[in-house]
C-alpha positions in Angstrom: -39.3 34.7 21.2 -37.5 32.1 22.0 -36.2 29.0 20.0 -37.1 25.7 21.7 -34.8 23.2 22.4 -34.7 20.4 24.8 -32.8 17.3 25.2 -34.7 13.6 24.3 -33.4 10.7 25.8 -31.3 8.7 23.1 -31.5 11.5 20.8 -28.5 13.4 19.5 -30.2 16.5 18.1 -32.2 19.4 19.9 -34.3 20.5 17.5 -36.2 19.7 14.3 -36.6 22.8 12.0 -37.0 22.3 8.3 -34.5 21.4 5.6 -33.3 24.1 3.5 -36.0 23.2 0.8 -38.7 23.1 2.3 -41.4 25.8 0.6 -42.5 26.8 4.6 -40.6 27.1 7.7 -41.2 25.2 10.8 -39.3 26.3 14.0 -40.2 25.2 17.5 -40.5 27.8 19.7 -41.1 28.1 23.8 -44.8 30.2 24.3 -44.5 29.1 28.1 -46.8 26.6 27.4 -44.4 23.8 26.6 -45.3 20.9 28.9 -42.9 19.6 30.9 -42.2 16.0 29.5 -42.7 15.9 26.0 -45.1 13.3 24.3 -43.2 10.2 24.0 -44.9 9.3 20.7 -43.5 12.1 19.0 -40.0 10.5 19.3 -40.7 7.4 18.1 -38.6 5.9 15.3 -40.0 5.0 11.5 -38.8 2.9 9.4 -39.9 3.3 6.0 -38.7 1.2 2.3 -37.4 3.1 -0.3 -37.8 2.1 -4.5 -34.1 2.5 -5.3 -33.5 2.0 -8.8 -29.8 1.8 -8.3 -27.6 0.6 -5.2 -24.2 1.6 -6.1 -23.3 4.9 -6.0 -20.3 7.0 -7.6 -18.3 9.8 -6.6 -15.3 11.5 -8.1 -14.1 13.1 -4.9 -10.0 13.2 -4.7 -10.4 13.1 -0.8 -13.1 10.3 -0.1 -11.0 7.4 -0.9 -13.5 5.1 -2.7 -15.5 5.5 -5.9 -18.0 3.1 -5.6 -20.0 2.9 -2.0 -23.6 0.9 -1.1 -25.8 3.2 1.6 -28.3 0.4 2.8 -30.4 3.7 5.0 -31.3 6.7 4.9 -30.9 8.6 8.1 -29.3 6.8 11.1 -30.8 6.1 14.3 -26.9 6.2 16.1 -28.4 9.9 16.3 -24.4 11.7 16.1 -24.6 15.1 16.3 -21.8 15.5 14.1 -23.1 13.2 11.0 -22.2 14.9 7.6 -25.1 12.9 6.2 -27.5 14.6 8.3 -27.7 17.5 5.6 -29.3 14.8 3.0 -32.6 14.4 4.8 -33.4 17.8 3.2 -33.6 15.8 0.1 -36.6 14.1 1.5 -38.7 16.7 2.6 -37.2 16.3 5.8 -35.4 18.0 8.9 -31.6 17.3 9.1 -32.3 17.4 13.0 -34.7 14.8 14.7 -36.2 13.9 11.9 -32.7 12.2 10.3 -33.0 9.8 13.5 -36.3 8.9 13.7 -37.8 8.7 10.1 -35.7 6.3 8.2 -35.2 4.7 5.2 -34.2 1.6 3.5 -33.7 -0.1 0.7 -35.2 -3.6 0.9 -34.2 -3.9 -2.9 -30.5 -3.8 -2.5 -29.1 -7.7 -2.6 -31.1 -7.8 -6.0 -30.1 -4.4 -7.5 -26.6 -4.9 -6.5 -26.4 -8.6 -8.4 -27.8 -7.2 -11.6 -25.3 -4.4 -11.2 -22.3 -7.0 -11.3 -23.9 -9.6 -13.8 -24.0 -6.8 -16.2 -21.5 -8.3 -19.0 -19.6 -4.7 -19.2 -19.3 -4.3 -15.3 -16.1 -3.6 -14.4 -14.8 -4.5 -11.0 -13.9 -2.2 -8.6 -13.6 -2.4 -4.5 -17.1 -1.4 -2.8 -17.3 0.9 0.1 -20.0 -0.3 2.4 -21.4 2.8 4.8 -19.6 5.9 3.0 -23.0 8.0 4.2 -24.7 6.6 7.3 -23.9 3.8 9.3 -25.1 0.2 7.5 -25.2 -1.4 10.8 -27.0 0.9 13.1 -29.8 -0.6 15.5 -32.7 -1.5 12.4 -29.9 -3.7 10.5 -30.4 -6.2 13.1 -33.7 -6.9 12.0 -33.9 -5.7 8.5 -30.5 -7.5 7.4 -29.9 -5.2 4.3 -26.3 -4.8 4.9 -25.8 -8.8 5.6 -27.8 -9.4 2.2 -25.5 -7.1 0.1 -22.4 -9.0 1.5 -23.7 -12.3 0.7 -24.0 -11.3 -2.9 -20.4 -9.5 -2.6 -19.4 -13.2 -0.9 -20.7 -15.2 -4.1 -19.1 -12.8 -6.5 -16.0 -13.0 -5.3 -15.6 -9.0 -4.7 -14.0 -6.8 -2.9 -15.4 -4.7 -0.2 -15.1 -2.4 2.4 -17.3 -1.6 5.4 -16.9 1.0 8.2 -19.1 1.1 11.3 -19.6 2.1 14.6 -21.6 -0.6 15.5 -20.3 -4.0 17.3 -23.4 -5.7 15.2 -21.0 -6.3 12.1 -18.9 -9.1 14.3 -22.6 -10.9 13.3 -21.5 -11.1 9.6 -18.2 -12.4 10.9 -19.0 -15.7 8.6 -18.6 -13.8 5.5 -16.4 -11.6 6.2 -13.5 -13.4 8.3 -13.2 -16.0 4.8 -13.4 -13.0 2.3 -10.6 -11.1 4.1 -8.6 -14.0 4.2 -9.0 -14.1 0.4 -7.9 -10.2 0.0 -11.5 -9.4 -0.2 -12.5 -7.5 2.8 -11.3 -5.0 4.9 -13.4 -3.2 7.9 -13.1 0.3 9.6 -14.3 0.9 13.3 -15.1 4.7 13.8 -14.0 5.3 18.0 -14.6 9.3 18.6 -13.6 8.7 22.3 -12.7 6.9 25.0 -15.0 8.5 27.3 -18.2 6.5 28.2 -20.2 9.6 29.0 -18.8 12.2 26.4 -19.7 9.1 23.8 -23.8 9.0 25.4 -23.9 12.7 25.0 -22.5 12.6 21.3 -23.5 9.5 19.5 -26.5 8.7 21.9 -27.5 5.0 20.1 -24.0 3.7 18.9 -21.7 0.9 21.1 -19.9 1.9 24.0 -15.9 2.8 23.1 -15.4 -0.2 24.7 -17.8 -2.6 22.9 -16.1 -1.1 19.7 -12.7 -1.9 21.0 -14.1 -5.0 21.5 -15.4 -5.5 17.9 -11.8 -4.5 16.4 -10.1 -7.3 18.7 -12.5 -10.3 17.5 -12.2 -8.6 13.8 -8.5 -9.0 13.9 -8.4 -12.2 15.9 -10.6 -14.0 13.1 -7.9 -12.5 10.3 -9.6 -9.5 9.2 -7.6 -6.4 8.9 -9.3 -3.3 10.7 -8.9 0.2 10.2 -10.0 2.5 13.1 -11.1 6.2 12.3 -10.5 8.3 14.9 -13.1 10.8 13.7 -14.6 13.5 13.9 -11.3 15.1 16.1 -13.2 17.8 17.8 -10.9 20.5 19.0 -11.4 21.8 22.9 -13.9 18.4 23.1 -12.0 15.3 22.3 -9.1 16.1 20.0 -6.7 15.5 23.4 -7.5 11.9 23.2 -6.2 11.2 19.9 -3.4 9.5 20.9 -5.2 7.2 23.3 -7.6 6.0 21.0 -5.2 5.0 19.0 -2.9 3.3 21.6 -6.1 1.5 22.3 -7.0 0.5 19.2 -3.5 -1.1 18.6 -3.6 -3.2 21.4 -6.6 -4.2 20.1 -5.1 -5.2 16.7 -6.3 -2.5 14.6 -3.2 -2.4 11.5 -4.5 1.2 10.3 -5.8 4.1 11.3 -6.8 7.7 9.8 -8.9 10.8 11.4 -11.2 13.8 10.4 -11.5 17.0 11.5 -14.9 18.1 12.6 -17.6 19.2 9.3 -19.9 21.4 9.6 -21.6 22.1 6.7 -25.1 23.2 6.1 -27.8 22.5 8.7 -25.1 20.8 11.1 -23.2 24.1 12.3 -26.8 25.1 13.7 -27.8 21.4 15.3 -23.8 21.2 16.6 -24.0 24.8 18.4 -27.5 23.8 19.8 -26.0 20.5 21.4 -22.9 22.4 22.4 -24.9 24.8 24.7 -27.1 22.0 26.0 -24.9 19.7 26.8 -21.1 21.1 27.1 -22.3 24.9 28.1 -18.8 25.4 29.4 -16.6 24.9 26.7 -18.9 25.9 24.2 -17.6 29.1 23.2 -14.2 27.7 23.2 -14.8 25.1 20.8 -16.1 27.2 17.9 -13.5 29.3 18.1 -10.7 26.8 17.8 -13.6 24.8 14.9 -12.6 28.5 13.3 -9.5 29.0 13.8 -8.9 25.4 11.7 -11.3 26.8 9.0 -10.2 29.9 7.8 -12.3 31.9 10.7 -15.4 29.7 9.2 -17.6 27.3 10.9 -16.4 25.1 7.4 -14.7 24.8 4.5 -15.9 22.7 1.5 -12.5 22.6 -0.3 -11.3 19.6 -1.5 -8.0 19.2 0.6 -9.2 21.4 3.2 -12.7 19.7 4.8 -11.2 16.5 5.6 -7.8 18.3 7.9 -9.1 22.1 8.1 -5.7 24.6 8.1 -3.6 26.7 10.1 -2.0 26.1 13.2 -4.1 23.9 15.3 -5.0 21.4 12.0 -0.9 21.4 11.6 -0.5 20.2 15.1 -3.3 17.5 15.5 -2.3 16.4 11.6 1.5 16.2 13.4 0.3 14.2 16.7 -1.5 11.6 14.1 1.1 11.3 12.3 3.7 10.5 15.2 1.1 8.3 17.0 0.5 6.5 13.9 4.0 4.9 13.5 4.8 4.8 17.6 1.5 2.5 17.9 2.5 0.8 14.4 -0.8 2.0 12.8 0.8 2.4 9.7 1.1 -0.9 7.9 0.7 -0.2 4.2 -2.1 -2.4 3.1 -1.9 -3.8 -0.7 -4.4 -3.5 -2.8 -7.4 -6.2 -3.4 -7.9 -8.3 -5.2 -9.9 -7.5 -8.0 -9.0 -10.7 -10.5 -11.3 -13.3 -8.2 -14.1 -11.6 -9.3 -17.0 -13.9 -11.1 -20.5 -14.0 -12.0 -21.7 -17.2 -10.4 -23.6 -19.4 -12.4 -27.3 -19.6 -12.9 -29.9 -22.1 -12.5 -29.9 -23.8 -16.4 -27.1 -21.7 -17.3 -25.6 -23.7 -20.0 -22.1 -25.4 -18.7 -18.9 -23.9 -19.9 -16.9 -26.8 -21.5 -14.1 -25.1 -22.0 -13.7 -23.2 -18.2 -13.5 -19.8 -19.6 
């Protein structure tokens, strides 16, 4: 039996194997009767409302950089083959492969839940990060406006936040983000993985082109928004040679900070990534995976804190040194102060008693 993989226009994954929690495994295979053209109806995007009970999630990971986050969506239509959020789709009884890109969930009550959370008497403000899992500005946001609604709430409460995206759609919300940034209440990170448009189309099929992301950096910076560029993930033998060029172009566009993450291949991602390499970059597949393992102690992935974001060994060390040198060379080593938590206020509601003493 030959496992059946196919390149589907606008999709990153090449297969749709069952998630790890399913009692029965399903996997497409080539029996010789597969039609040359797949049924286009099988690859349409569906979007379903998710009934969430809370909207702010918290983590205590020492290498993430934030403890509170909002994720307006599950799944992501950008289809980035390397996305570390893919395995989470297995919790929904779905595949981290094509299902992750096609069967999306959104949280229609996000704004209401956020307002309720921030209004609690014992709520203590901390910077909330939007998009720690999937992209908050993926294509469906243009219509659903879940991220927009959350930022509107944060603006009314003068609550600091950061957001990360690889979409130029973030510019739609400049009317909210720029005034908050001027009050030290907002920052934006833009992910730029490659400057090669062909590689980006293959690796991140429905995300904005590299040039549109650089334009987003430029317009955000021109509006006074502090921008950090994330060169993530860096994949040895595939895009790591672009690291310096990405930082140089980003600095020229107005970015003030930068970060990077080495490729992570937890759980199902390792097989999905290998399939993608074999179909899109067969000439480099073996070398890329060999270099990845050299950064991960001979394995496809090492999840240990302190190692999972950077890797280890000579290749990882060289990448780290190159990044540090380029970051300094292009002036992306700006030291950001903490955002201002002191401006947080629960806005008055209609019917609230007026506070005569201004407390």
